[in-house]
C-alpha distance (Angstrom), angle and dihedral (degrees) to the residues before:
residue distance angle dihedral
M1 . . .
A2 3.81 . .
A3 3.76 116.9 .
G4 3.79 114.2 -106.2
V5 3.80 94.5 23.2
P6 3.82 109.6 118.5
T7 3.76 119.5 -128.1
V8 3.82 122.2 -143.4
L9 3.81 106.9 -133.3
A10 3.76 107.3 -146.3
L11 3.77 144.8 160.0
T12 3.76 134.4 -160.6
V13 3.78 119.7 -108.9
G14 3.80 114.1 -176.5
G15 3.79 91.4 -22.9
L16 3.82 92.4 -48.8
L17 3.76 123.5 114.4
V18 3.81 110.1 -133.1
S19 3.76 134.1 163.4
Q20 3.77 117.0 -99.3
G21 3.77 109.3 -83.7
A22 3.82 94.5 19.8
D23 3.79 119.8 133.0
A24 3.80 110.3 -125.0
S25 3.82 90.7 -156.4
N26 3.81 89.2 67.1
T27 3.78 93.9 50.0
V28 3.81 117.2 136.0
A29 3.79 110.8 -129.2
I30 3.81 114.3 -137.6
N31 3.80 116.6 -169.1
V32 3.80 122.7 -167.8
N33 3.81 119.7 -163.1
A34 3.80 105.7 -164.7
S35 3.81 90.3 -177.9
Q36 3.81 94.2 62.1
N37 3.79 104.9 80.9
L38 3.82 117.3 -157.1
G39 3.79 96.0 -177.0
T40 3.79 141.2 -83.7
V41 3.81 123.8 -61.6
P42 3.83 105.2 -112.2
S43 3.79 121.5 -124.0
M44 3.83 92.2 -115.1
A45 3.78 102.1 37.8
N46 3.81 101.9 119.6
G47 3.80 104.6 62.3
V48 3.80 139.4 167.5
N49 3.80 132.2 -166.3
T50 3.78 118.9 -120.9
A51 3.79 126.4 -167.9
T52 3.76 136.8 -147.8
F53 3.82 88.3 -139.0
D54 3.82 92.3 59.2
G55 3.81 111.9 117.6
H56 3.81 91.3 -161.0
L57 3.81 99.9 42.6
N58 3.82 92.8 111.3
D59 3.80 96.7 43.1
G60 3.78 110.6 128.1
A61 3.80 90.1 -137.8
A62 3.79 90.8 56.0
T63 3.79 93.3 50.7
A64 3.80 90.8 47.6
A65 3.82 90.7 50.2
L66 3.81 91.4 53.3
A67 3.78 92.0 50.0
D68 3.81 92.4 46.2
A69 3.81 90.6 52.7
G70 3.78 92.4 54.8
V71 3.82 92.5 -116.6
D72 3.78 105.6 173.7
A73 3.84 102.3 176.4
L74 3.81 131.4 48.8
R75 3.79 124.0 -170.8
Y76 3.83 121.8 -150.7
P77 3.06 152.5 -133.2
G78 3.80 93.4 12.1
G79 3.80 131.7 -95.0
S80 3.79 116.3 -72.3
T81 3.80 90.8 2.3
A82 3.79 86.6 75.1
D83 3.81 92.6 70.7
A84 3.80 90.3 55.4
Y85 3.83 98.5 37.5
R86 3.81 126.7 114.3
W87 3.78 104.1 -159.5
Q88 3.83 96.2 -169.1
T89 3.81 93.2 59.3
N90 3.83 98.9 25.1
T91 3.81 90.7 -126.1
T92 3.78 137.2 120.9
V93 3.78 133.3 -134.0
D94 3.82 108.3 -82.1
G95 3.78 111.5 -80.8
L96 3.80 94.5 6.9
G97 3.76 110.6 103.9
Y98 3.76 132.0 -53.7
A99 3.78 133.9 -88.7
N100 3.80 114.1 -154.1
P101 3.84 108.4 -135.2
A102 3.82 88.5 -131.5
N103 3.81 93.8 53.8
G104 3.78 104.4 69.8
F105 3.78 123.2 140.3
D106 3.79 94.7 -90.5
D107 3.79 90.3 50.3
F108 3.77 89.9 52.2
M109 3.79 91.7 48.5
G110 3.79 89.1 53.4
I111 3.82 88.6 59.1
A112 3.80 92.2 45.9
R113 3.77 90.7 52.8
K114 3.81 93.9 46.9
T115 3.80 91.5 52.2
G116 3.81 95.5 38.1
A117 3.82 89.5 -126.5
S118 3.80 124.4 150.3
P119 3.82 111.6 -116.2
I120 3.80 120.7 -128.3
I121 3.80 112.0 -163.8
T122 3.80 124.7 -160.2
V123 3.79 109.7 -154.6
N124 3.79 123.1 -147.2
Y125 3.79 107.2 -95.1
G126 3.81 97.2 154.2
S127 3.82 99.2 60.5
G128 3.80 103.0 -0.1
T129 3.79 135.0 82.2
A130 3.77 136.9 -122.4
A131 3.80 88.9 -112.5
E132 3.82 90.9 54.3
A133 3.80 90.5 50.8
A134 3.81 91.8 47.6
A135 3.81 90.0 50.2
W136 3.82 88.6 54.3
V137 3.82 90.5 52.5
R138 3.78 90.9 48.0
Y139 3.82 93.3 48.7
A140 3.81 92.9 46.6
N141 3.77 99.6 45.3
V142 3.81 107.6 20.6
T143 3.80 103.7 31.6
K144 3.80 100.2 31.5
H145 3.85 99.8 22.0
Y146 3.80 91.9 -138.1
G147 3.78 92.2 147.0
V148 3.83 96.1 -139.2
K149 3.78 104.7 -178.9
Y150 3.83 107.0 176.3
W151 3.82 121.2 66.0
E152 3.81 125.4 173.9
L153 3.80 120.8 -150.9
G154 3.80 99.6 -133.5
N155 3.80 133.4 -45.3
E156 3.82 125.2 -87.8
V157 3.80 89.1 -28.8
S158 3.80 94.3 173.0
G159 3.80 86.5 67.6
D160 3.82 89.3 71.9
G161 3.80 93.2 100.4
T162 3.80 95.7 -82.2
Y163 3.81 89.0 126.4
G164 3.81 97.3 29.9
T165 3.79 105.0 -92.0
M166 3.80 114.5 87.6
W167 3.82 129.8 -162.7
E168 3.82 100.8 132.6
H169 3.80 121.3 83.2
N170 3.81 112.7 -124.9
V171 3.79 127.5 157.6
K172 3.81 93.1 178.3
P173 3.82 122.9 89.7
K174 3.78 112.0 -71.5
G175 3.77 127.3 -120.3
A176 3.79 139.3 70.8
T177 3.80 92.7 -89.0
A178 3.79 92.3 55.5
Y179 3.79 91.9 48.0
A180 3.81 92.6 47.4
N181 3.80 92.4 49.5
N182 3.79 94.8 44.7
I183 3.80 97.4 48.2
A184 3.81 89.1 53.3
D185 3.81 85.9 69.6
Y186 3.81 91.0 44.8
I187 3.81 90.1 53.9
T188 3.80 92.9 48.5
Q189 3.80 95.6 49.7
M190 3.82 96.5 39.3
K191 3.80 93.4 50.1
A192 3.80 90.4 46.0
A193 3.82 86.4 59.5
D194 3.83 91.4 49.8
P195 3.80 119.6 -0.9
G196 3.82 90.5 -165.2
I197 3.80 97.4 67.6
K198 3.79 126.1 102.7
V199 3.82 119.2 -132.5
G200 3.78 127.9 -160.8
A201 3.78 135.1 -162.5
V202 3.78 129.5 -144.1
L203 3.82 116.4 -107.1
N204 3.79 130.9 -178.3
L205 3.81 118.3 -109.9
H206 3.80 115.0 -102.1
N207 3.80 114.5 -99.0
S208 3.79 92.6 1.5
W209 3.80 126.7 106.7
P210 3.03 124.2 -56.1
D211 3.81 93.3 17.9
G212 3.80 111.6 124.7
L213 3.80 96.8 13.8
V214 3.79 119.5 127.8
A215 3.82 117.9 -145.1
S216 3.78 96.4 -150.8
N217 3.81 90.6 162.9
Y218 3.84 86.4 69.1
G219 3.79 94.7 46.3
D220 3.79 98.4 -94.7
T221 3.81 118.3 146.6
A222 3.82 95.6 -176.0
D223 3.78 138.7 28.6
W224 3.83 121.9 -78.8
N225 3.81 99.8 -96.1
T226 3.79 95.3 45.3
T227 3.80 92.1 48.5
V228 3.81 95.5 48.1
L229 3.80 95.7 43.9
K230 3.80 94.4 47.1
K231 3.82 92.4 50.6
D232 3.78 102.1 36.5
G233 3.81 106.4 15.3
P234 3.82 93.9 99.9
R235 3.83 89.5 60.2
L236 3.82 103.3 34.8
D237 3.80 123.5 105.0
F238 3.81 97.3 -168.3
V239 3.79 142.8 -2.5
I240 3.79 126.9 -132.7
L241 3.80 127.4 -129.7
H242 3.81 129.9 177.1
Y243 3.80 118.2 -155.6
Y244 3.81 120.1 -163.2
P245 3.81 108.5 161.9
T246 3.78 120.9 -149.5
S247 3.80 113.6 -130.2
K248 3.79 134.4 170.1
S249 3.80 97.3 -171.0
E250 3.79 141.5 22.6
A251 3.80 89.4 -108.5
E252 3.80 91.0 55.4
L253 3.81 92.0 46.9
L254 3.78 90.0 55.1
T255 3.82 91.2 57.6
Q256 3.81 96.0 51.1
Y257 3.81 93.6 92.8
R258 3.81 87.3 68.1
N259 3.82 90.3 71.1
I260 3.78 93.1 59.2
A261 3.80 100.2 81.5
A262 3.81 91.7 54.1
I263 3.82 91.8 47.3
V264 3.79 93.3 51.5
K265 3.80 93.1 42.6
A266 3.82 92.0 52.5
T267 3.81 92.2 46.7
R268 3.78 91.5 48.6
A269 3.82 89.7 49.8
E270 3.83 90.5 53.2
I271 3.80 91.0 49.5
S272 3.81 91.3 48.9
K273 3.79 92.4 48.1
Y274 3.79 99.7 46.4
A275 3.82 110.8 20.8
G276 3.78 97.6 70.0
S277 3.77 123.2 -149.6
N278 3.81 91.3 -16.1
A279 3.82 92.6 62.9
S280 3.80 97.2 98.6
K281 3.81 91.0 53.9
I282 3.82 95.6 53.8
Q283 3.79 113.8 102.6
I284 3.81 126.2 -153.0
M285 3.80 118.8 -131.2
V286 3.81 126.8 -175.8
T287 3.78 100.8 -154.5
E288 3.79 96.8 175.8
T289 3.80 132.6 37.3
D290 3.77 139.8 131.6
S291 3.78 137.7 155.1
S292 3.85 94.5 -86.6
F293 3.81 86.0 -158.6
E294 3.78 128.7 70.3
Y295 3.81 89.3 -5.8
D296 3.82 93.4 -170.4
S297 3.79 98.4 44.4
V298 3.79 134.7 107.2
P299 3.83 90.9 -113.8
A300 3.82 87.3 59.9
A301 3.80 87.9 60.9
L302 3.80 91.4 49.0
Y303 3.81 90.2 49.0
A304 3.81 89.4 51.4
A305 3.81 92.4 54.0
D306 3.81 94.6 44.7
S307 3.80 96.3 43.3
Y308 3.80 96.7 46.3
M309 3.80 92.7 49.0
T310 3.81 93.7 44.3
F311 3.79 91.4 50.7
L312 3.81 90.0 49.4
Q313 3.79 93.2 48.1
N314 3.80 86.8 54.3
K315 3.81 89.6 54.5
V316 3.80 99.6 -104.5
Q317 3.80 108.7 158.8
N318 3.78 101.2 -146.2
I319 3.82 140.4 7.1
D320 3.83 122.6 -165.5
W321 3.80 123.9 -164.9
W322 3.80 118.8 -139.4
D323 2.95 100.0 -101.0
E324 3.82 162.5 -6.5
H325 3.82 96.0 -151.8
N326 3.78 121.7 0.5
G327 3.81 108.1 157.2
P328 3.80 131.2 -129.0
G329 3.79 118.6 -47.4
S330 3.77 128.0 -123.5
T331 3.80 92.2 -90.6
S332 3.77 135.1 33.5
G333 3.78 131.5 -164.5
R334 3.76 148.8 162.2
L335 3.80 119.9 -77.9
P336 3.81 122.0 -141.1
D337 3.81 90.6 -102.1
G338 3.81 90.8 55.9
S339 3.80 97.2 -106.1
T340 3.81 124.1 121.6
E341 3.78 124.1 -93.1
Y342 3.81 106.7 -149.8
G343 3.80 95.4 -179.7
D344 3.81 87.3 -121.4
G345 3.79 114.4 150.1
G346 3.79 92.1 -167.3
I347 3.78 123.6 105.8
L348 3.83 89.0 -138.4
S349 3.78 127.6 46.0
S350 3.79 118.0 -107.5
G351 3.80 90.3 -156.0
G352 3.81 90.8 -124.0
C353 3.79 131.1 145.6
N354 3.76 132.8 -139.7
G355 3.79 128.8 -179.9
G356 3.79 91.0 -5.9
V357 3.81 92.5 -55.1
C358 3.79 113.0 116.2
E359 3.78 128.8 -162.6
P360 3.80 122.9 -130.8
T361 3.80 119.4 -89.0
A362 3.79 115.3 -53.2
N363 3.81 114.6 -81.7
T364 3.80 93.9 22.9
P365 3.84 104.3 144.0
F366 3.78 118.8 -114.4
P367 3.85 117.7 -148.3
A368 3.80 93.4 -93.9
Y369 3.79 88.4 64.1
Y370 3.78 89.9 63.0
G371 3.80 91.1 49.7
L372 3.80 89.1 58.0
K373 3.80 91.5 42.2
A374 3.80 90.1 53.8
V375 3.83 89.6 52.4
G376 3.81 91.7 45.6
G377 3.80 92.9 54.4
F378 3.79 94.2 40.5
A379 3.83 105.5 41.2
T380 3.78 101.2 44.4
P381 3.83 117.2 -178.6
G382 3.77 112.1 -85.4
A383 3.79 95.3 21.4
Q384 3.81 116.0 133.3
M385 3.80 114.3 -119.5
V386 3.79 112.9 -140.1
A387 3.79 134.4 -169.1
T388 3.79 125.5 -88.7
T389 3.77 136.1 176.9
S390 3.79 132.0 -159.6
S391 3.78 126.3 -157.5
N392 3.81 90.6 -145.6
S393 3.78 125.4 44.3
A394 3.81 88.8 -145.0
V395 3.81 86.4 79.3
T396 3.81 122.6 49.9
A397 3.78 120.8 -164.9
Y398 3.80 133.2 -160.4
A399 3.79 129.5 -179.2
V400 3.81 137.3 -171.6
K401 3.78 131.6 -174.4
T402 3.80 115.0 -133.2
S403 3.78 134.7 -175.5
T404 3.81 89.2 -95.1
G405 3.80 101.9 40.3
M406 3.79 132.9 -70.7
N407 3.80 138.1 -38.5
L408 3.81 120.3 -149.2
M409 3.82 126.0 -167.2
L410 3.82 120.7 -165.8
V411 3.81 122.7 -171.1
N412 3.82 119.6 -164.5
H413 3.81 111.9 -156.3
S414 3.82 94.2 -177.1
S415 3.80 107.7 115.7
Q416 3.79 97.2 -157.8
T417 3.78 106.0 13.4
S418 3.79 131.8 83.8
E419 3.80 108.1 -141.2
P420 3.82 120.9 -145.8
V421 3.79 110.7 -147.5
S422 3.80 134.6 -167.9
I423 3.79 118.2 -154.4
S424 3.80 125.8 -152.5
Y425 3.79 127.9 179.6
A426 3.79 135.6 -150.9
G427 3.79 117.2 -164.1
F428 3.82 93.8 9.2
N429 3.79 130.5 76.3
A430 3.78 104.4 -146.7
A431 3.81 112.8 -152.1
N432 3.80 114.5 167.8
V433 3.77 141.3 -6.8
T434 3.79 101.8 -114.9
S435 3.80 93.8 -174.6
A436 3.78 138.1 -7.6
E437 3.78 137.5 -168.7
Q438 3.79 130.8 -169.6
F439 3.80 138.2 -169.0
S440 3.80 121.4 -171.1
E441 3.75 144.2 157.5
A442 3.78 87.8 -101.9
N443 3.81 92.0 53.7
K444 3.80 113.1 24.3
K445 3.78 97.6 -161.5
L446 3.78 130.1 79.3
Q447 3.77 100.0 -113.2
Q448 3.77 137.3 168.2
I449 3.80 118.8 -95.5
R450 3.77 130.0 -172.2
G451 3.76 141.2 -165.2
L452 3.81 96.8 61.4
S453 3.78 133.0 143.6
A454 3.80 124.4 -141.3
H455 3.81 88.8 -131.3
G456 3.79 104.7 52.0
L457 3.80 147.4 -3.7
T458 3.78 140.9 153.9
L459 3.79 118.1 -101.5
P460 3.80 117.8 -144.8
A461 3.79 118.3 -124.8
Y462 3.81 113.8 -80.2
S463 3.81 95.8 6.7
I464 3.80 147.1 141.8
T465 3.80 117.8 -147.4
V466 3.81 124.7 -173.3
L467 3.80 119.9 -165.7
K468 3.80 125.0 -171.5
L469 3.79 111.1 -156.4
S470 3.78 136.0 -163.8
S471 3.80 123.6 -147.5
S472 3.78 124.0 -119.6
G473 3.77 88.6 -130.0
T474 3.79 94.1 -126.7
A475 3.77 120.5 117.8
P476 3.82 110.2 -84.2
A477 3.75 121.7 -124.1
P478 3.82 112.8 -96.8
A479 3.78 111.8 -90.4
A480 3.78 119.9 -114.1
S481 3.79 120.3 -119.2
C482 3.77 136.0 -168.0
T483 3.76 145.5 173.1
V484 3.80 128.4 -142.6
T485 3.76 135.5 -157.5
A486 3.77 116.9 -172.3
G487 3.75 137.0 165.4
T488 3.77 142.4 168.2
S489 3.80 110.6 -108.4
V490 3.82 97.4 179.6
S491 3.79 132.3 13.6
W492 3.77 132.5 -179.6
P493 3.81 136.7 171.1
G494 3.79 103.2 -63.7
G495 3.79 100.5 12.6
Y496 3.79 153.3 19.2
T497 3.82 144.8 -154.0
E498 3.79 119.1 -116.3
N499 3.83 125.0 -162.7
V500 3.79 115.9 -160.3
K501 3.80 136.6 -172.1
I502 3.81 118.8 -166.9
T503 3.82 116.1 -168.0
N504 3.81 120.1 -162.1
T505 3.82 102.5 -136.6
G506 3.80 93.7 172.2
A507 3.79 125.0 107.3
N508 3.80 94.1 -113.2
A509 3.79 135.3 56.0
A510 3.82 116.1 -100.1
G511 3.79 106.7 -128.8
D512 3.81 124.2 -168.6
W513 3.75 84.8 5.3
K514 3.78 127.6 -164.5
I515 3.79 124.3 -156.2
T516 3.79 119.3 -162.6
F517 3.78 128.9 -174.8
G518 3.79 137.6 175.1
L519 3.79 126.5 -120.8
P520 3.79 130.5 -175.3
A521 3.80 109.1 -89.5
R522 3.82 91.9 -109.1
E523 3.83 93.8 58.8
H524 3.80 129.4 86.4
V525 3.79 131.1 -175.4
T526 3.80 108.9 -121.2
A527 3.83 100.1 179.1
S528 3.81 139.7 2.9
W529 3.81 139.5 -173.6
N530 3.82 133.8 -149.8
V531 3.82 87.4 16.7
T532 3.78 139.3 55.1
H533 3.78 113.5 -124.7
S534 3.79 142.3 -159.3
Q535 3.78 130.6 179.0
R536 3.80 133.3 -150.5
G537 3.78 114.0 -180.0
A538 3.79 109.1 -48.1
T539 3.83 95.1 -20.7
V540 3.82 120.7 92.3
T541 3.80 121.5 -164.5
A542 3.79 120.1 -156.3
Q543 3.81 119.5 -167.4
P544 3.83 136.0 179.5
V545 3.73 125.5 -73.4
S546 3.80 112.9 -134.7
Y547 3.81 95.9 -89.3
D548 3.81 101.3 46.9
R549 3.80 110.8 49.1
T550 3.82 98.7 139.3
I551 3.80 132.8 55.6
A552 3.79 106.5 -160.2
A553 3.79 120.7 -140.3
G554 3.79 106.3 -80.3
A555 3.82 93.0 12.7
T556 3.78 125.7 125.9
L557 3.80 126.9 -137.4
P558 3.81 116.0 -154.7
F559 3.80 120.0 -159.1
G560 3.77 139.5 146.8
F561 3.76 145.7 -163.3
N562 3.78 145.1 -165.7
A563 3.79 118.2 -127.8
S564 3.77 131.8 -166.6
D565 3.80 120.1 -142.7
T566 3.80 133.1 -172.8
G567 3.80 91.8 -155.2
A568 3.78 137.5 23.5
P569 3.84 107.8 -28.9
A570 3.81 113.8 -105.7
Q571 3.80 125.6 -172.3
P572 3.81 122.9 -126.2
T573 3.79 112.1 -76.1
W574 3.83 95.1 -143.8
Y575 3.80 144.0 7.5
A576 3.80 128.2 -155.9
L577 3.81 134.4 -169.9
N578 3.81 114.0 -148.7
G579 3.79 89.4 -18.8
V580 3.81 96.7 -48.3
R581 3.79 116.8 117.5
C582 3.80 112.9 -122.1
T583 3.78 122.6 -132.3
G584 3.79 123.0 -129.3
H585 3.80 123.8 29.2
């Protein structure tokens, strides 16, 4: 065993590997269904924003860190700077940002090529022209043969004062109609320069200001997304979302990934409704996100892992963290674990100081870096994402099939508690853990660990664990399958009644079955019938009553429950039978 590599001391209890002293009765059950495909990991999934104002953009250590983290997309020239940036002279509009003389477009492309990352370029909509953008495409792909495929039409353009608040520079007429009309010319001229590029338009995030507002004072007759998609949807290749969750606590931050499915679903519905026959070809890209709370904390790393994987499972093409280097914020403080919060949204330190508080040496990774690195090593391009379930919402699980086996990522949200987990597989015969890495609050680096089983381990508090597994080579047992129909029969202020029917559509009977389903965190099951129930966090487990322990192949189990809710009642978002997600709802 290599020196310096920690060993997990473990023992087997009833066939389950648990840490010494762990209580097997509290074990979190993780189920992996290798037969339920959730899609392929895109080639540019794991992205990071870069910025022309970054004084450390060209540091060799920074480039090496990006490559080591498996970052495969880099966005440039940097958020709102893009709408004030003159790419030909590497300058910005007077008084609006700063362009480091060493950070021109060719310099950036040198970094992209060294890391192997796909560039995403945001053209200047706010103070530029369609001709200027087309000239950039022509220079990049015709003159220099860089092959830049993805081009954004401005950055957060609806923040130009259209809806009152203004942070985005825009000298053009305000309003969704003006933007939709103007980018039509951008698309025409940019694709004339290179017909092979993909262009994307800015949309507002579902259920987040100013989504749904109509700027009638600027001539709009519909909200931003409707207007843009109706006008330009037939010619767009992707749409752009930015997701900055609002959290008041670490616990709340660690639930923000749960909003992602609804955001993507609503955006996809808008595209389908308004973009015509081109709708199915339009990709969704999230070109800015970060924790927006305790930027330099371990929970920020956990949020990064959860959010990136949840976006990918919902078929988002690319996610880009804000950003590579950002610098210390206006205030600093002490985090619950005793470390310093610098208010720095970057994944790497800039080495700056503010108010007498100085960051570590430039290019020192902050925790969020290791969240992205975990994703980069786990969700490799081309891997097949497959379904998982967890019996306790304190632990999230993600799995991908690779050419050599399977990768599994487990995220423990418990701040103080180590969580023992058991792992079962359908459609995959797990043999050995060929390699494993772990990041935790106790050890804030993603480091190798050894001594693990493919079927169980204990996760440290606040941690990310990545396992790479080999297959035994024998034919796996056939995966279970199920369908669900559910509906609310009665609702009242503060609660509702749900009636559920689970049908076993697998080839075999499900004996000693277990049904799990997920509720919003604010909801709790108060009563159930035809099952016995328990609840841990947002996950409810329903098990047989004494007279109904088997669901025969093709048979249906009816059951129901009452739930209390402190807000608007919301049905379960998923159901699973023996760890396999059911279709329908």
